N, C-alpha and C positions, 0 to 999 in steps of 0.2 A: 047491865055492865057498866063501869066507871070512866067517865069522861077523863079525857087524858088535859090535865090542867096545863096553863100559858108554861109554867116554870118546866114542866115536866116536856112540853113541846121544845122549849127550847133547848133542853140537854140532850134530848134526842137529837134536835140540831147539831149539837156538839159533838153530839157521839159519832156521826155519820163525817165527819169535817172533812177527810180524804177519802171518800167512797167514790168521787166524780174526779178528784186531781190524778187519783191512783190510776183510772179507766185512760185517762188522755195519758200517762207516763208508760203505760202496758202499750201506747198503741204506736205504730209503723210511722207514721205520714207523717212529715215536718211540717206542713200546714196547720193542723191541730194542734201538735206540741209547742210550735212559736206562738198560734194563737194562746195557747194555754198560758206562755210565760207571758206573753201581752197581760193578758188578765192578772197573772200574778204580779206583776209590776205595778199596776193600779192599785192592788190591793197594799201591795208593801206602801207605797204613796199616803194611801189612808192612814196607816198603821206610823209612819213617820209624823203628818202633821198632826197627828191625835199625843202621840208623845213630846212634840216640838210646842204642840199648843199648852199643851197639862206645864211643861218647864217652864213657858215662860208665863204663865198664869199663876200658877204656884212651885216658884223658887225653890221649897222644900224637897220637892216631890224628885227622885233619881230617875232619870230616865237616859242618862247615857248608854249604861251596856245596851239596851234595846236599840237604840239609832245607831249604834255603831256596828252591832250585829245586822240589821237594815242595812248598812251601807256596803258593808263586808258582802253581803249575799247581793245586792243589785246589779257588778259589773260580772258576775257571773252569765248573765244574760245576754250579754253581748255576742254576736256571731262572728265568729273567726271568718278570715280571711283562707280563700281557697286557690291557690295559686297555680295557675294554668300557664306553663310555659311551651311557647309554640316555637318550632324550631325548623329550617329547610332549606334545602340552598336556593341561590338565587335564580329567581324566574318559575318558584314552583307555585307561584301565586298565591301566598300565606296572607299576603296582606287582603288580596283580595277574597281569600276564605271567612276572614276577619271581619270585614265590613259586611259581608252579607249575612252573617251569623248574629252582627249585631243590627241589622236591620235598617244600614245607611248606604247610600250611594257610596261615599268617598268621607270618613275619617281617620282610617289610619291611610299613610300616603301609597300611594300606587303611580306605575308607569311603564309605560307599555316598550319605553326605549332603553331601560337600566333599573338597576336597581337600587332604588332610593329609601330603601329602612335601614338607613344608616346608624340607626339612633334605637338604645332598648326603649320600649313604648310598654307602659304599663295603663291596661282599660281597666277600670271598676266603675260600678255603680254610684251615680250621682244622687246625695242627702239634697242637695238646693231645690226646694219647690218655690224659687224667684224665676220668672219668665225668661229676665233677660241671662241667665244661667243656666240654661236646657243645658248648653254644651260648656265645657269649662276643662282647661288644661294647666297643667302644671310645669314649666319648663325649667327641671334642674340645672345649673350648669356646673361646670368641674371648677375647680379651686384656681385660682395663679398661678400655685406652686406647680401643681398637676399637670397643668398647659407650660410649664416652662421646661419642664423635665419631658414632657413627650412634643415640644418643638425642639429643643437639644437633638432629639433622635433625627424628627424628620428631616432635619437641617443635614444633618449626618450622612442620611440615608442617601438625597439627590445630589450631594456637593460632592467635586472632584477633591484631592488633595490639595489643588490650590486655592479653592472657594469658589470659583465658576461652579455653573450646574452641569453634571454628570451629564453625559450622552446618552445615557441610557434610559432618562426622561421620556425621550422621544416614544419610547412603548409604554402607554399607557397601562399594559399590563404589568409591566415589570415592577419590583419592589421599587425600586427606584422613581419609577412613572409613577406610583399610588402615592408613597410619600409625600410628591409634588405634586399631586393633585391634593391631597388634604391640605397642605400648605398653600397656595395658591389659593384655595377656595374659601381661606379665613385673610388672606392677604392679597385681594388680586390687584393692586394696585403695584407692588413690589416686581420690577422689569428682571427680565432674567439677566442680564447684562449687568444688574447693579447688585446683588447678591453679594459678590466678597465685601461691598461697602457697609453690608447690612449686618446688625449683629441683635442678638437675642434681648436685651435691656430697652433697644430700640422698637424691637417689634411688642416688646410689654408693656410700652406705654401708648401703643397704638389706640385712641379713644374709644371705637369701636369695639375692642377687643376688651379693654379694660373694663368698659361699661357694663359689660353682662357676667366676666368671671364671678364666681364665687356668689350669684344671684338664681332668683327663682322667677321667671317671667309667670303673670296670671293671666289668662285668657277667657274672657267670658262672653260667650253669644247664644242668641235665641236662635238662630238658624244654621243649620250645618254646613250650607252652603259658604257662608262668609266664616264660620267657622274655622273650615277645611282651609279657605285660603290665607288664613291669618295665619294656621298653625304651619302651612306650607313654608313661608317664611325663616321659619325657624329649622325646620327639622327636613327639609325636602334636599339631597343633594344633588344639585343643578350641573345641567353643563354648557359649559358658552354656546350659544348660538347667537350668528346675527340678524338682524330684523332689515325688515325692507322698508325704504322710508315710501309712505301712501302716496306722495305726492312726485316721487321720483322711481328709477329703475335703479338708480345705484344704493348700492350696500351701505346701510347704516349702524356704526356698532358700536351697539348699547353699554354703557358706562359701567365699568364693574362694581359690584355691591360686594358686600361681606357677606359671604356664607355662616352659619353658625353652625350647623352640625358637629363640626370635629370638636366643638366647645361645649357640647350637651352631654350630661352624665345621665339621665333619663327624662323621660317625659310622661307625666301622669295625665293621661285623660279620662273624665267623668262623664258620664251619659246614661239617658235611662232607656238603654237596654235591656227588655224581658229578661234576656238570658243572662245579665249578670247581676238582676235582681235577687237572689237566693245567697249572693254573696262569693260569686265565682271572681274570680279578677284574670285576667288575662296580658299576659306579657308577651309581648312580640319582640323574638331575639333577633338579632343579625345575622343573615344567613350563616351557618354550621360552614362553609366551603367559604365564604366573601373573603376579599381580600383585605378587607376592611375588620380589624380586630380590636377597633377602640372599645372602649366602654366593659373591657372583661372582666374586670372586678364585679362591676356592677351585674352584669351577666350572670358572672359565677354565683354573686349572693343569692339571685332570684333562682338558680337550680338546686341551691340549696334548700330553698322556700318552699319549692313545687309540690305541690300535692297532684299534678297529673300533668304529661307533656305529652304534646303533640308533633307527631311527627310527617310533615305536608311534603308529599311529592307529585308530580304530575304523573296520571295515572299509566300514560303510554309509557314510561320510564320505571314505574315501582315495581311490575313485575321483573321485567327485563335485565334491571339495573339492579335486581335482588336488594333493593332498597331498606327495606324491615331487617334486611341481615346485615347490610353493610355501611348504612348511610351514615349513624354515627361515629362508626369505629371501634375498635377493642375495648380502646382506653373507656371512652364512655360509656360501651354495656360493663366494662369491668367495676365503674364510677356508681352504674345503676344496683349493682350486684350487691356492694356493698352498704348504700343507702337502702338496700330491699326496694330497689323501685321498681323491678318489670312488670307488677302489676298498676304502677301507675300512667302507663305508653297506652296512646291511642295513635293510630295511622289513621293519616287523612289522603283519599288519593284524589287528587285534583284535577281539574278542567277535563270533566267525563265527557264534555257536549265535541271534545277533540278527536272524532273519532273518522275512519275511514271505513265503510261500509264491504267496499269488496274484499278490505286485510282481514275486516272482523269474521265475516262470513267463513273464510277460507281458515283461519288459524282458531276459531271457535267451533268448528264443523256446524255452522246454524242454517247449512244447505235446506235441509228438512223444513225447518219453522219459517223459511224466507221463502221456498219456491212457490208457494202460492203467491204470495206478495210481489214476487218477482214477474210471474205470469201476469199478473193484472196491470202491472207498471207497463208490461211491454206492452200490451193490449190499449193501453192508452195512449202510449209510444204511437204506435201503428195507427190509430184512429186520431189523435194528431199530425202524423205526417200526410195520411190521407185528405183531410182537409186543408193540409199546406198545401199538397199539389191541388186539389180543387181549385183551392183562391189563386193559384198560378194561372191554372188554364183560364180562368174567370179573368183574371188583368191582363191576359193577353189579348183574349178577345175583346175586353173592352178597349184595350190600345188601339186593336184595329178599329172597330168604331170609330173611334176618337180620329185617327188616319182619315177615316173615310169622311167624317164631317169636315174636316179639315178640308181634303180635296173637293168635296162637294159645296161646301162654301167659294172656292175658287171657281169652279165653273157656274155657279149660281152668278158670281160678279159676272164673271165675261158672258154668258147669256144676257144678264141685263143690258149688260153695255151694249149688244148687238141691237136688243130692244128699243134701246134709244136711237140709235144711229139706222134703222129701219123707222120709227117714225117721224125723224128727221129726214125722211125721203132718199135715204142712201141705201143701196143693194149691199145687201149683210152675205155672207156667206158660211155654209158649216166651218165649224174649226176642225182643224185636222185630228184625224182620226186614227192612233197609231195602231195597226193593225198585230206588231209583232216589234219586242225592242229585247235585244236577248244579247247575253257573250255566247260567243260560239262553241267555247268550253266550258262554258258554265251551266251549272241549274239553280230554278230555285227552291233556296234551302229552309225555305218558310215553311211552318205545319201546315198538312192538311186543309184544316180547318180553317187556320188565317189565311191561305188562297184562297179559298173558297169564299169568303166574307168579303174580301179586298176585289174577287171581280163583279160579286153581287152589286160594289157600289162603283168602283173603276167606269171611267167612263171617256172623254177627250179629253186628250191631256194637253192639249196645246189652242191657243186662243189667239193666235197673229199667223200674219201671212208671212213668216221668215222660213228661208229655206232649210230643210231639215237633212244636217248632213253626217256622211257616214264616217265614224272614228275609232281608234281602239278597235278594231277588230269588230264594232256594232253594226247590223245590218236594220234597216228602217223602212217600214213600207209605207208608202201615203194613200188613203184613198180617194176617191176622186173628189173633186170640191163641189156642193149646190149650193142655190141661189135659194136664201129662206126667207118663208113667207111671216106675213105677224102670225098666222094660227100656227106655225112650224116653232116658233119662239115661244108664243105664249105655254103650248102644250108641255116644250123641254123645260121650262122655268116650271112649271106643274109639277114634271115628272122629277125635277132634281130637289125642288124642296119637300116633296113627299120623301122622296130616297134620305134627305135630311135627319127630316123627323122621326121618320124608321129607326136610322141609328142613332140618333140621341135617347130614342125608347129603349132599344134594346140597350146602350149604356147604362142609363138608369138602372134598368133588371139586374143588370149584373154588379153594381155597386149596392146595391141592393141583397141580394145573394151572400157579396163578402163581407158585409155588416154582419149581415146573420151568421154568416160561419165564423166570427172573430171571436165574440163571446161563449161560442162552444168551445174554441179552443182555451179560452179561459178558466170555463168549469171544468175540462178536462186535467188542465195544466194543476188545478186545485185539488182535484180528486186522485191526481196522479201523487203530489206533494204530501198528501194525506198518507201515501201510501207509503212515501219517499221517508217520510217522518215515523210511522209505524215499524219499518225496516230500522231506523235508527233507534228507534225507544228500544227493539230487540237486541239490538247488536251492543246499543250501553249496558240494556240489565245483563245480557250475559256477560260480558266483557268483567261489570261487577263484578258479578257472582264469581268468576274466575278470579279475578284478581283480590279478592278477598279471602277466599280459599289459599291459596298461593302466598300470599303475605303473613299470613297467621302461620302458616308449614314454613315459610324463612324466618319468620321471627322466634318460632319456636326450635329452629335451628339453628339461630345463631346464638340461644341462650346454649344450646348444647355443646355446642363447642366450646362457649367459654368454660363454660363447669367443667369440661371433661380436660380443658387447658390447665386449669387454675388445679383441680386436683390431681393430675400428673405434676405440675410443678412442688403441690404440697407434699406427696410422698409417692413418689413414681414405683416402690416396690410393691405396695398395695392396690396402686389405680388399677383399676378393672374395667376398660372400656363398657361391658355389656351391663356395668350397674345404672340404674338411671338415679340420678342424684335427687328428683323431680318429677312429677308428672308431666311432661312437655305435650302431651296430647290434652290436657288442661290449659296449661299455658298457649296452646294455640287455640283451643276455644273462647278463651277468656278473652283473648286480645279485641279492643274495641277497633274495629275499621267502617269507616264510612266512604262514601267513594260521591264526591261531589261534583257540582256542576255553579258556583257562584252567578255565570254571567247568566242562566237559565234561572235562576231563581232571581236574581235581579229583575230582569227581562218580565216575567211573571207576576213580580210584584210591582211593575210600571215604571220602576225607574231606568236607569240606562236608554234614555230614549231616543238620544243620537243613534242607538247600535243597533242593528240588526237583527230580526229575531234567530231564537236559537230554536232549532229543530231536536225531534227527539224527545222530548218530556211534555206529558199531558195533565200533570200537576207538579204544585211545589214538591209535595213530598219523595216526585220521583228525582228532584236533585240533591235530597237527603241533608238539606241544609237544615229543615225542622227538626229532624233528628239528632241534628248535631247539636242545636240549640237545647234538645231537651237532654242531650248527655252534657252538656255541660251545666245545666241547672241538676242533674241526677249525682253529678262529682261532688257537690255541695252537701247531698244529703245526708250521710252518715254525720257529719261535723255539724250537721244542723240539729239531727236528732238526740245527736251526746249532749250538745252544749245543752239543750231545752232538757233533756232529762234531769241533764246534774241540778238545773236550777231549780227546776219543779222539784225535785227530791229535796233539796237545801230549804226551798220555800216551805214543803211540808210540814219538816221535820220542826222548824219555826214555828209554825202553827201550831204546834200539837205541843211546842212547848209554852205557845201562849194559852192555851186550852189549862196545861196544868198548873201553870202562873195564876191563873184567875180563878181556879175552881176554889170551891169553900173547903180548906185544908182543916176542918176541925178532926179531932181525934173519932176513929172510929169505934176505941174500945176504952174504958175505963181503966187505964195500966196502973199500976204500980211503978214507980221509980224504976228500980231493978229491971223491972219488964222492959219499960223503955229502952234503958241503959246497955241492955241485950239486946233490944232490938237492934238499935243504933250500930252497935260496933258488930253484929253480923253484917250490916251494909255493908259497913266500913272496908268488914274482911273479906267482903266477896267483891268490892270495887278493886282493893289493892290488890289482889288476886289476879283481876280483868286487866289494873295495869301491866302489874307483873308477866301477864300472857301477851299483852302489846309489846310489851319491851323484847320480850324475849324472841319475840316474831318477826320483829325489825331486826332484831339482832342478826338471828339465823338468816332472813331473807340476805342482809349486806354480806354475809360472809360467805353465803351460796352464789351472789354476783361476782363476788372478788374474785372466787375459787375459778367457778367457769371463766371468766378474763385471764386468768393467770393460764389455767390450763389449754384454753383455745389457741392464748394470742402472747401472751408475756412470754412465757417460755420457749418460745420460738422464735423470737427475737434473736438470739443468740445466733442459730444457724442461719437465720436468714440476712444477719447483718454479714456475716462470712460471706454467703454467698455475694451477696449485693459490694462486696468488697474484691472478691476478686475476678466479678464482671468488669469495675468499673473503667479501667485501663482502656478493655478493649471496647466500650461502649463509648468514652471518647474518642478514641481514635478512628470509631468507623463514621463519627460526623464530619470528618474531610474527606472522606475515602467515598467518590463518586458510585465505583462499583459494589460497594456496601452499603447502598443506599444513602449515600453522604450528601453534602451540599457541595456546591460550587463558590466560589468564594465570595459573590455578594449576599449569597442568602443567610452564607455561614455567619458573616459580619453584620446581614440585617438582626439574626439572632442572640448574639451578645451584646447586640447594644441594647436587647429590649430584655436583661437579664434573664437571656438564655429561653424565652416565649416568643414566637412568630408566627403568624399566618404568612406564608407565603404562597403567591401569588403562581409560583411554580413549583416550588415543592411540598405547598401543601404545609398543615402544622406541625409545628417543629414545637418540641418543649425537650431540652436537655434535662432538665431537671427531673420530671417525670421516667424519661430515656432510664437516670441513673437511680431511681428507686423504684424501678420497675421488677427489678427481682422480688424484692420483698414485698410488693403491692401484688402480685400476680400467687405466690406461694401462698399468702396470707389471706387472699380473700374468701376461698371456701370457708374458713376456719372463721373468718369474721361474719362472714353473713352467717354460719350455725348461731354462733354465739347471741348477735344480737336481735336476728331473727325468728329464732326458735327457743335457743335455750333462755334467756334473760328473760323473754317474755313468760315462758314457761312459770320461771322462778319466781317472777313479781305476781303472777296470779293465782300461785302457791301460798304466798303471802297474801294475799286479800282474802282468799279461803280462809286460812287459818284464824284473820281478825273476825270472821263472818261464823265461825263456828265457836271460839273465843266468847265472842257475846251472847249467842245461844246458850252457851251453855253456862255462863254468868245468872240470863235471865231464869233458865230453867231452876237452877236452885233457889232465887228468888222468890220466883212462884211459888214453889213446893213450902217455902217459909211462910208465904202471905197466907195461904189455902189452911196453914195448919195451925195461926197465931189467929189469921184475921185482919191482921192488922195491915190497912190499907188495899184493903180489898176492893174497895169502891172504884181507885184507881187504875186496877191492875189490868182492866179491860184498852183502858188508854195504852197505856205502857208498850200492851200487846200490839197494837197497834202502828207503832212505831219499827218492831221487827223488820216490816220488812221493807221501810224506805232504809234503814241503814243497810238492809241487803243492797236494795237498790243505790244507795250513796256508795258501797263498797266496790261496785260493779263500775260505777263512774269514774270511781277514784283510780281502779285497777286500769280502765282505758289511758287516762290523764298520764298515769305513772309510767308506763310502756310507751306513750307519744312523747314525754319529756326525755326517756332514757333515749329513743331513737333520734329525735333531734340532737342530744349532745354529740351520738357517737358519731353523725354526720359532719360535726364539727372535727371532730377528733382523727375521723377517716382522711381528710383534707392538711393535717397537718405534718404529714411526713415532707412535702413538698416545700413546705416556704422555708424548713432548716435546711433544706438542700441549697436554697436558692440563697439565703444567707453565706452558708459557705464558701458560696460559688462566685458571689459579686466580683471579692477581687480580680479573679481570673477571667471576670466577663468583661469588668471595665480596662485591663491591660491587655485584653485582645482587639478590644474596640479602637483600643488606641494605636494599633499597629497599621504604619503606612508603609509606602515605598514598594524599590525592589523586594521580594523576598516575603512581603509582611504573612502571606497564608500560610507560607511555610512557619514562620515564626507563631503566628497564632495556635496553629493546631500543636505546636510542639509543647508553649508554653503551657497549654488546656491539659493537655495528657500530663505533665510536668505535675500541673496543681493539681488534679484529680490524685495522680497517685502520691501525692503530699497527704491529701486532706482527707482523700477515701474513709479512711479507719475513725476519722474524729465527725465527720459528717454525720455519716450513717448510726453510728452510737448515740450521736445526739438526737439526730431524726425520729429515733425509737426511744428513745428518754422522754422528748417531747409526747408522743404520744402516750407513755406510759403514766404521767403526769396528767393528761387528760382524762384519761380512765381512770385513774384515781381518785379525780376530783369529780368523777360523774358517781363512782359509788359514795362518794360525802356528798353529795346533791340529793342522790336518792335515799341516802340514811337520812338527811334533815328533813327531807319530803315526807319520809312516812314515819320519822317520829314526831312531826308537827302535827299529820293526821291520825296518828295512833293518840295525840294528847287531846284534841280539837273530840276525838269520838268519845273518851274519857271525861274529858268536862262534861259536856251533854248529856250520857249518861249519866253522872254523878250527880248531876244539877236533878234533872228529871226523875229519877228515882227516886230522890233522897226529898225532894219535895214531894212526889207523889205516897211515898209509901213511911216518911221518916216520921208520922205520927206526933209532928212537930206542936206544940201549943198553940193555938188559935192567938196570932198577936193584933192586940189592938190596932188596927189600920185608922190612919188618918183621914182625914175627909177627902182630900186631894186626891191621894193614894187608892180609896175606893172608888171614887167616880173616874181616874184612869183605868182602871178593872173593868170598870163598868162600860165603858166605852170602847175597850178594849172586848170585852165579850160582845159586843151588840156588833162590832165588825166581824166575829167569828160565826155571828150565828147564819149571817146571809150568805158567810164565802161559798159552801157547797151548789148552793143554787145558782150561784153565777156561772161554776165552772158546768154546771149541766148541760148547756146548749152547745158548749164547743166542744163536749166529751162525746155528743150525738153527730155531731159533724158541723154544727152552724156558727160559721166564723166570722156572721155578721155583729156578734156580740161584742166583739176584738179589736176595732178598728181604731180605736182611738189611740193618736200617737203615745209614746211612752220615751220618760228621760233619757238620753245616752248620750254618753259623755264625748262621741263620735260628730253632733247636729254640728254643720255649720266647717266640718275640716274634709270635702268629698267626699265623705262615705269612711272613711278610715283613721284611725289615730294610731298613734305610737306602738300601740301593742300591736299591731294590726289585725281588729276587731271590726266588723261592720254592724252597723244598725238595721236592724230588720222589717222595721213597724213601715218606715214610710217605701222602702223597696215592695212589700207586701202588695201596697197600694199600685203599683204597677204593675205586679205578677197577673192581676187580673186582666191588663189589658191583652194577655195572650188569649190566642183564640181555645174559646171552651175545647175542641177537640183535641187541641194539644196538649191542653191539661190534664186531658181525662188519661190520653197516651201515656203523659208521663207520669204520671200516678199508676198506671198496672203496669208499666217499660219498667220503671223502678220497682219497684215492691219485693220481688226476688234480691234484686242487686244488694236493697239497705238491709233484708234480714241476714244475707250472708254476710256484708259490713258487721253488722252489729256483733254473729257472731263470730265472726276472726275477732273483732277488739273483745269482746268477754274474753 
């Protein structure tokens, strides 16, 4: 058998260049894919350094095309952020849930007395390895211009017409009260009686305010406690409280300090929590029903970015209040419908430890499961009661012995005195002995046992010669007095001392018995506590199970309602209520619901030491916080897989290009010049046909996109505009009519002061602009969702399939030619290996294209309302300026008049703006498709011409030959580097990789996150949780990838 030469072995290494990389690409494990991407980044660095070194030492060698290609590929490895918005009413416990999920006792502000999440808070992975920066924060303050505008609105809100403070501020829940609280937080030294002398320019000159506006405050701490305290100085909405002077009883008022939360635009926290290590970004948004609507634009901006939306509600209200169905309101659910965001929702029931066992047993019908435990608990109660009764009896008897000892001590003292008199030679007599002493009308109420004990130790009760008198109906008999001898006295003393000693012994025995019974009570109470804890556990688990089912059904019912409402609005004639617009049973099943107890989790993790233990949980898994942490990581997996696959596919294509470039490209056959020209012309024709096919596919795809948009959306605009025009006067009129759901004067004016949008404490969130455009939004919703969630993704995916077919057809034709002529046959196998790479690249490109389309449409569907705001601004300003008697009437009249006059123009402008957005979307997609088609064509043309062109070998310079040799040397070892990773061994890919986000808190302006440093912390997650996460998420990722494709 012929031995394989070194060169042949090297060629075999190059022939299998893609073997292990392709194995990695086909896997569904994001950790393995990212490990492969990290290794690929290191290899690219090797290539780059090789090319740069060659260019440095040999200026005649051209390396720019290769270094530029590498520079273009490297950023594709950066992990994209997965933004998760967390919303919930005040008191829902969302901040506590976030803290528990981050494994921190306190990071996001919490307060048991009030709502303190007054600012939008973004929490993401901290890339810093500095010990002093383990916890970091960036506090961005609003601009001076924005604060000046808001200050003007606030002062109008709480000021009366004469410039003094309105009496409504006395109610802290009124709109004026909320505005004053916000103003007073920033300017605590401004007195109420001095408001009429205060001007906005003066307020803007305040040093404490001016010094922070438009700036970003940085916080770096190594310890969470000190970090939290420092952060609280800025973000907590305090309430002024008085402090007690420790040295005096009188109250000492604390000096007023400026609070900064009203001035904050957003707070960004960076922490090394394993839940965030895979790229998740948690955004804690102000309560959706809170009176404070600050930073609305920032919150809306995050909502557009959200990959996931977590709704938090206390479990004891989540089901009863139909929170899954009603919490966010119809307008919010409609926005989710436009965005295709129903699948992004996760429902979190908080405070599962807050439960009444009695109520849970009754409402959940748990009598059967609890009966035996209740019987055991009752048995323990009975035993404890018996022991308490026995202890009480012993204590009563012990008290009798103690009384007897006191009595005996007195008698001993008396007889000792008699003994002393007798020794002095005096005659002594026996003390008077009472034969009977009682009230005529009463009887001794002491227990029989106690009476007997008392009688055993009672003797003489008098040691004097005093006369005994009758009084108060008492009768006393006196015995005959006897002269005592010394023997009598000694015997009596011996008798009394013996009796006292016996009483003491009996008392000691009883105390010992009491001491023995005490621990028995403790043991029984411990056992009873275990029983009660098990009862709580069963009740909590039962309520969790019921709540999850009910919430899922409520959520699906809410989606069905809005689907049917919008369908009926869109086309009432053809609307069929029995026709299901989607699989609502699947919608219910696919809603992730977690029933969590952050308190129980924190206690079981050793935190919150000052709090009492939480019963009803035997493991941290029962708190469901670990499952929520896994879910948080899971939400990033589809994006991580897609990013890594796209990068590795591009990397593999580049390797094959290097392989072809470095191969010895000597002519395979001795051909005539005519044969060579014919062969080259054949390749050129096929490449030209491929380019034409690509161009036609792009053209047809864009044409189909525009057609779908026109058919489902644009063609309906005239009808929808007319509906909005007709409805507008009645809509505007209803704003001021209380019986039609309208507002009182104060709330109405608060709304117009804020350009038509305000979250009133009395009337909830009101948005005049959305009300006006609602006829368009409601009737367009179904067609919009159909277009952007189904029709256009299908159209774009068809385009991707066309590209793949065209490429396969071109390769097949070229392969047939090569086999018939023999020209380039040696490189044909290398080119064939590129076909799967192109197919993978097409899939990744298709996913990116659909995602880009969806991001653009998210912006477009929000552009109806801003046009309404612009057209209504004059009306809002005029209405806000109305004062004095009759002002409310004038406000309403002017509002209706303006709406009637402006309605035709503003609705047409609104739809025109959206049409322009959709046209721009088509152009953007067209440019993207053309660029991608051109890129694919260039790469194919280069590779096929290089491999099959049968070009005469050009004499290479020594420098070029050395660079190719160095490149081939790197190529030979690549497959072996990926083999351990393909086999699941991630230890070989732990070296950090160059990343543009380093030193910027884990994110850059493009919203991307580095994964290499984060993976170090991922290893800190308990192994059992990592294994659970992998198995738990496998099906989810596969489904996600299928959907993306």
